[in-house]
N, C-alpha and C positions, 0 to 999 in steps of 0.2 A: 550079388551085385559087380558090377561090369566095372573094370578098372578103366581111364585112361592110361593110353600107350606112350610110346614113343620107341622107333625102331631106333638101331643102333647107328646108322649113315644118319637122320634127321637130329640126334644127340650129338655125334660130332659136329653138322654145320651151326646148332644152335651153342656148343661151347665158342666156337669160333666166335662168334658175334658178340656184340657193346653188351648185352646183358644174358649171359648165359645160365643156365638152371642152376642150381645149388643139387650133390652127387649127395645120396646118403645109399652107403654101401649096406648092406644087413645080414653080409658071410661071416660069417665066425673067425676068429681072431688067427687060425694055420689058414685056412683061406686067402691071407691080406701076402704071406708072403709068395703066392704063386704067382699072383696077378694083381693089378689095381688100376680105379682110373686118378688122375691127380687131381686134389684139392678136393677130394670127398671129405667126407663127415661116416664116421663108423659108429655104429650101433645094431649090434648083432642083434637078430628079429627074437629072438629068447629075451632081450634085456629092453625091448622098443617101450610095452606099458609102463614100466618103470621108469626109463629115459626121453620121454614124450615131450618131457618141460622142455627138456635141452632144444625142440625144433621149436622156429615160425611160421606157425599156420598163414602167413602172408608172403613167404618164400615161394618161386616158380622152383618145385623140390621135383628131383627124377631120383629112382629110390631103383636099386640093381644089387641082384646075388648072382650067383654060379649060370643060373640058366633062364631064371625068369618066376619061377616057382615063390618061391620066399618073400620075391620084394614085391608081387601081385597080392599075398596077402597083406605085406605091411603097406601094401596101396590102398588096399581097401580099408586097412585097420585107421589108416592118417586121415581117410579122404571122411569115414563116420564122425573124428575127431574136430570135422571144421576147416581139413586142409580141401581151400579151394584147387590148389595149383600143381597137386600131385599127380606126378603118373609113373610108369611100371614101365623099363627099361626090357623090352623086347627080349627074347633070347637071351638077355643076362649079357654077363662080361664074358662069357664065350662067345654068344653073337658078335660082341666088339671084335671079338678076338678073330672070327672068321672073315667079317666086313670090312672092316677098318683098319686093325692094325696090329698083320700078319706075324709080328717079331712077340706078339703075347701069348704067352704059355695059356693053353687050353687045356684044363683036367677036368 
């Protein structure tokens, strides 16, 4: 199943809008200390099955991880469970650091 995506630059523009999407970080706890997007919600990918009830399927949701692979899996998982407005952040937070915020650490 292919998933809908958003580029870091597109997401940056959306986050500055009057109705920004909600962000879901599916990385592991130690990765949060390296870099993070503001106002995100954290559920590690390995816990998503058990914690999906914490998310609203009606929300405009962008999922991210380090490079976009784990978040693509999470996006597909959520889409199969009725999340209609879920997208994967292409290139992950490292792509964000390369194209939107050069002060952010890349790992």
